[in-house]
N, C-alpha and C positions, 0 to 999 in steps of 0.2 A: 413762488410764494414771497410775499413780501415782509420787511419786519414793522412796518409802520412808521416808519420815519421816513418816508419817503415824502418830497413835498408835491403838493399839487402844482400841476400849471397855473400861474398867474390869468386872470384875466376878472373880467367886468362879476360883482356878487350877483346872486339873480335877486329878482328885485317881485314883489306879491303882485298876481294881478287882481285888479277889483273889477269885478264881474259886472255890478252895477253903473258903475263909471265906463266902462269901455262899451257897454250896449246904448249908455245915454249917448254916444258920440255918433249915434246914426239913425236911423229912422226908415230908411229903403226895406223892402220886403226880399225876401228871395235872394239875397247878394252875399253869399258869408263874406267874412272879415278874418284873416288870420290874427293870432294874440299870441301865437307860440310855436315852438318846433321843438320836435323831441324825436329821436330817433327814427330820422326819415317820417314820419309822422305831422302832420299839422291841425293844430287846435283853432278852430274857425268857432265865428260867434254867428250865429245869424238870427233874423226876424222873419216870421212867419205867418201869411196872413191870406186865406184863400186854400184853395187847391195847387200843388204843383202837378207838373207832367210827372204819367206813369213812366216809369224806367229802372234801369239793374244798372250794377255795376260789375263788370265782368272779373274783374282781376282784383276789387278791393271791398273788404268789410267796411261798413260804417258804425258808429255810434254817435247815437242822437241823447245826451242830456238836457233834462228840460229845468232852463234857470228859473223861470217865471212863467207862469199861464197852462197853457194845456193842448194837445194837440193830437192826433189821432194817425197812424199809418196806417193807410190800408195798402192789404194784401190782395191778389186776385179771391181768397176764399176765407177771409176775415180781415179784422181791423183793433188793433191794439191802439188804447186809448193812455197816452204820456202824461201825466201832470209834475207838477213842480216835483225836484226832489227826484223825478225817476228818470231811468233811460233806460232803452232800445238796442242790442246789435240787431243789424241788419248784414246777413252775410250775404258775400260776394254772389251772383249772379239771383239775387229774388228779385223779381218783381215787386216794388213798393211805389207807393206814393205818397206825402206826408201832408194832411189836411189840418188847416188851422178855422174854428171858425169866429176865432178873436184873435188879435194878434199875439204870439207866443214868442218869448225869448228862448233860445236854443243853443250850447254848446255842441260840438262836432267834433269828431276824435278821427283822423280816417288818413290812408295815407298820402304823401304830397300829389301823387298822380292822380286826386283821385278828381273828375271835373263834375260838377254841382249836379250836371243833367244828364250823368251816364252815359248810356248809348243814345240818346237822342239830341239832337240839337234845335236850339227853339231861338225865343227871344231873349231867355233866362238865362241860356247860358254864359258862364263867365270864365272865359279861359283864363285870367289875369285876377288877382285878387288882392284888393288893399290891403295895408298891412295898419293896424290901429296900435 
C-alpha cells in the first residue's frame, strides 16, 4: 500500500504520437515500422497493398487497427473486411492473410517477438524493423 506521496522515477515526459505524420514518413508496403513499446508489446505502423502470404504465429496474438483505408483479413474459411476505425485480433495459431485492394494504413499491436511473416520465410520477412 502506498501513501500517494512517493515520487515517481524521473525520466522523459511521454510525447504524443501523430499517426498521420508517422505514416507520411514512409511509403513501402508490408514493412512494419516500430513507433512504440509497452509491456513487451510493440506498436507498429504498416502500409498494405496487394495480398500477403498465408501464415500463422504459433505463440503470438496480433491486433490490426485500420487508420486509413480498408482491407480484408482472409482466413481459410471466411474473410473479414476492416475499415478505418475498426480492429481485429487474430489469435495465435490461426492461419491468415491480409489483402488490400488499395493502399491501407494499419496500426499493429503485437509481442516484440512477432515476426511479420510468422511461420513463413519469404522476401517480405523483416527480422529487423526500422523505428520512426
